[in-house]
C-alpha positions as CSV (number, residue, x, y, z in Angstrom):
1,M,116.7,116.3,91.1
2,L,116.4,113.8,94.0
3,P,114.5,112.3,95.6
4,L,113.4,109.6,93.3
5,E,110.1,107.9,94.4
6,L,108.8,104.5,93.1
7,R,105.3,103.5,94.1
8,D,104.0,100.0,93.5
9,V,106.3,99.6,90.5
10,C,105.9,96.4,88.6
11,Y,107.9,95.2,85.7
12,A,107.1,92.0,83.7
13,A,108.7,90.5,80.6
14,N,107.7,87.3,78.7
15,G,105.0,86.6,81.3
16,K,107.4,86.8,84.2
17,V,107.2,89.3,87.0
18,I,110.6,90.8,87.7
19,L,109.7,93.8,89.9
20,D,106.7,93.1,92.2
21,R,104.9,96.2,93.6
22,L,108.2,97.9,94.6
23,T,107.9,101.0,96.7
24,V,111.0,102.9,97.6
25,R,112.3,106.5,98.0
26,I,115.9,107.3,97.1
27,D,117.3,110.4,98.6
28,A,120.4,112.5,97.9
29,G,123.4,111.9,100.1
30,P,124.0,108.3,101.3
31,R,125.6,105.8,99.0
32,T,123.0,103.2,98.3
33,M,124.0,99.6,97.7
34,I,121.5,97.2,96.2
35,L,122.0,93.6,97.2
36,G,120.2,90.4,96.5
37,P,120.6,87.0,94.8
38,N,120.6,86.4,91.1
39,G,117.2,87.0,89.7
40,A,116.2,89.4,92.4
41,G,115.5,92.2,89.9
42,K,118.5,94.5,90.9
43,S,119.6,95.3,87.3
44,V,116.1,95.8,86.1
45,L,115.4,98.2,89.0
46,M,118.5,100.2,87.9
47,R,117.3,100.4,84.3
48,V,113.8,101.4,85.4
49,C,115.2,104.2,87.6
50,H,117.5,105.4,84.8
51,G,114.6,105.4,82.3
52,L,115.8,102.6,80.0
53,L,112.8,100.5,80.9
54,R,109.3,101.6,81.5
55,P,107.4,100.0,84.4
56,T,104.5,97.7,83.5
57,S,102.5,99.5,86.2
58,G,103.0,101.8,89.1
59,A,104.6,105.2,89.2
60,L,108.1,106.6,89.2
61,R,108.7,110.3,89.9
62,W,111.7,112.6,90.2
63,C,111.2,115.8,92.1
64,S,112.4,117.7,89.0
65,S,111.2,117.3,85.5
66,S,114.8,117.9,84.3
67,G,116.1,114.9,86.2
68,A,116.8,112.9,83.1
69,R,119.6,115.3,82.2
70,R,121.2,115.0,85.6
71,Q,121.8,111.3,85.9
72,A,124.1,108.8,84.3
73,M,124.6,105.0,84.3
74,V,127.6,102.7,84.0
75,F,127.1,99.1,83.2
76,Q,129.0,95.9,84.0
77,R,130.3,95.7,80.4
78,P,130.8,99.2,79.1
79,V,130.1,100.0,75.4
80,M,133.0,101.8,73.8
81,L,132.6,103.9,70.7
82,R,135.0,103.3,67.7
83,R,137.2,106.3,68.6
84,T,139.8,107.4,71.0
85,A,139.4,107.5,74.8
86,I,139.1,111.2,74.9
87,A,136.8,111.3,71.9
88,N,134.5,108.9,73.7
89,V,134.2,111.4,76.6
90,I,133.8,114.4,74.3
91,Y,131.1,112.8,72.2
92,G,128.9,112.3,75.3
93,L,129.5,115.9,76.4
94,E,128.6,117.4,73.1
95,L,125.6,115.2,72.8
96,S,124.5,116.7,76.2
97,G,124.8,120.2,74.9
98,F,128.3,121.3,76.0
99,S,130.4,123.4,73.7
100,R,133.3,121.9,71.9
101,R,135.8,123.8,74.0
102,E,134.2,123.0,77.3
103,S,133.8,119.3,76.2
104,A,137.6,119.1,75.5
105,L,138.5,120.7,78.8
106,R,136.1,118.5,80.8
107,A,137.3,115.4,79.0
108,H,141.0,116.2,79.7
109,D,140.2,116.8,83.4
110,V,138.2,113.6,84.0
111,L,140.7,111.4,82.1
112,E,143.4,112.8,84.4
113,A,141.2,112.2,87.4
114,V,140.8,108.5,86.5
115,G,144.5,108.0,85.6
116,L,143.9,107.7,81.8
117,E,145.6,110.9,80.6
118,T,148.4,108.9,78.9
119,A,145.8,106.8,77.1
120,A,143.7,109.7,75.9
121,H,144.5,109.2,72.2
122,Q,144.5,105.4,72.2
123,P,141.5,103.6,70.6
124,A,139.0,103.0,73.4
125,R,138.3,99.4,72.3
126,K,141.9,98.4,72.6
127,L,142.1,99.4,76.3
128,S,142.1,96.7,78.9
129,G,138.9,95.8,80.7
130,G,139.8,97.8,83.8
131,E,140.8,100.8,81.7
132,Q,137.6,100.6,79.7
133,Q,135.6,100.7,83.0
134,R,137.6,103.7,84.2
135,L,136.8,105.4,80.9
136,A,133.1,104.6,81.3
137,L,133.2,106.2,84.7
138,A,135.1,109.2,83.3
139,R,132.5,109.6,80.6
140,A,129.7,109.6,83.2
141,W,131.6,111.8,85.7
142,A,132.2,114.5,83.0
143,L,128.5,115.1,82.7
144,G,128.3,116.2,86.3
145,P,125.5,113.9,87.2
146,E,123.5,114.4,90.4
147,V,123.0,110.7,90.6
148,L,125.1,107.9,89.1
149,F,123.7,104.4,88.7
150,L,126.3,101.6,88.7
151,D,125.3,98.1,87.7
152,E,128.0,95.7,89.0
153,P,130.8,97.9,87.7
154,T,133.6,95.6,89.0
155,A,132.1,92.2,88.2
156,N,134.5,91.3,85.5
157,L,137.7,93.0,86.9
158,D,140.8,91.7,88.6
159,P,141.5,92.8,92.2
160,R,143.8,95.7,91.2
161,S,141.3,97.1,88.6
162,T,138.6,96.7,91.2
163,R,140.5,98.8,93.7
164,D,141.0,101.5,91.0
165,V,137.3,101.6,90.2
166,E,136.4,101.7,93.8
167,S,138.7,104.7,94.3
168,I,137.1,106.5,91.4
169,I,133.6,105.8,92.7
170,T,134.6,107.2,96.1
171,A,136.0,110.3,94.4
172,I,132.8,110.9,92.4
173,H,130.8,110.6,95.5
174,A,133.0,113.1,97.2
175,T,132.1,115.7,94.6
176,G,128.4,115.5,95.6
177,T,127.1,112.8,93.2
178,K,124.7,110.3,94.7
179,I,125.8,106.7,94.1
180,V,123.3,103.9,93.6
181,M,125.1,100.6,92.9
182,T,124.4,96.9,92.6
183,T,127.1,94.4,93.7
184,H,127.5,90.8,94.6
185,N,130.6,91.6,96.6
186,L,129.6,92.0,100.2
187,G,133.0,93.4,101.2
188,Q,132.6,96.0,98.5
189,A,129.2,96.9,99.8
190,R,130.6,97.5,103.2
191,R,133.5,99.6,101.8
192,L,131.5,101.8,99.5
193,G,128.0,101.8,100.9
194,D,126.1,103.8,103.6
195,E,122.8,102.0,103.2
196,I,121.6,98.7,101.9
197,L,118.5,97.9,99.9
198,F,118.1,94.1,99.9
199,M,115.9,92.6,97.2
200,S,114.5,89.1,96.7
201,E,112.2,87.9,94.0
202,G,111.5,91.4,92.8
203,R,110.5,92.8,96.1
204,L,112.3,95.2,98.5
205,V,112.7,93.0,101.6
206,E,114.9,95.1,103.8
207,R,116.4,98.6,104.1
208,A,119.1,99.4,106.7
209,S,122.4,101.1,107.2
210,V,125.4,99.1,106.2
211,D,126.4,98.4,109.8
212,V,123.0,97.3,110.9
213,F,122.4,95.2,107.8
214,F,125.5,93.1,108.3
215,R,125.3,93.0,112.0
216,E,121.6,92.2,112.4
217,P,119.8,91.4,109.2
218,A,116.1,91.6,109.9
219,S,114.8,89.1,107.3
220,A,115.4,85.4,106.8
221,E,116.2,86.1,103.1
222,A,119.0,88.5,104.0
223,K,120.4,86.2,106.6
224,A,120.6,83.4,104.1
225,F,122.1,85.6,101.5
226,I,124.9,86.8,103.7
227,K,125.6,83.3,104.9
228,S,125.8,82.0,101.4
229,E,128.1,84.8,100.2
230,L,130.7,84.4,103.0
231,P,133.6,84.7,103.2
232,W,133.4,88.3,102.1
233,Q,135.5,89.1,99.0
């Protein structure tokens, strides 16, 4: 499915430009962290890439027309269906065309992988915030996505839950899934990322490996952002 190419992509809402002539190519492999201050357009970029929003202008192209079926997205606040944890996973699988038997097998395997096997038959909406986010990751992972978009997946979690989620993201990447993730946590970006896309005011200002970005940021905007976010979380 990858690469994903965006060329001169703009997105505007209520008369405000949120993405401004953004051109970027996202390849398979490296874990891509998207950083930038509030209002930079990070979440909107993720939704455009995932197909939830249509660009106002410009072009977005996957190398395969079947790409929409090989991607998944997890949000900062996951939406849980009014059913058990395992039924949440099975529903998504059956909706994607998996048989009932394969859906049940996959659901069991991913719940075990994220440490929720004992909560499989509990109502999803009664799980803790950290458990719900692990369930959201399991639901996405079960689909076998080639690319997984993560929009601040640990923003509302305590440190222990954050570590659990980071471990799951690492495990998903190890199976070959491309990770594209937004975060405000610079320490997390260093732990989980291979490359940084830094955005400001809807523009892609800088792209660099994690080591280079934090050691020698090339733009004034990135330098100011890193300084303002220290100490790293």
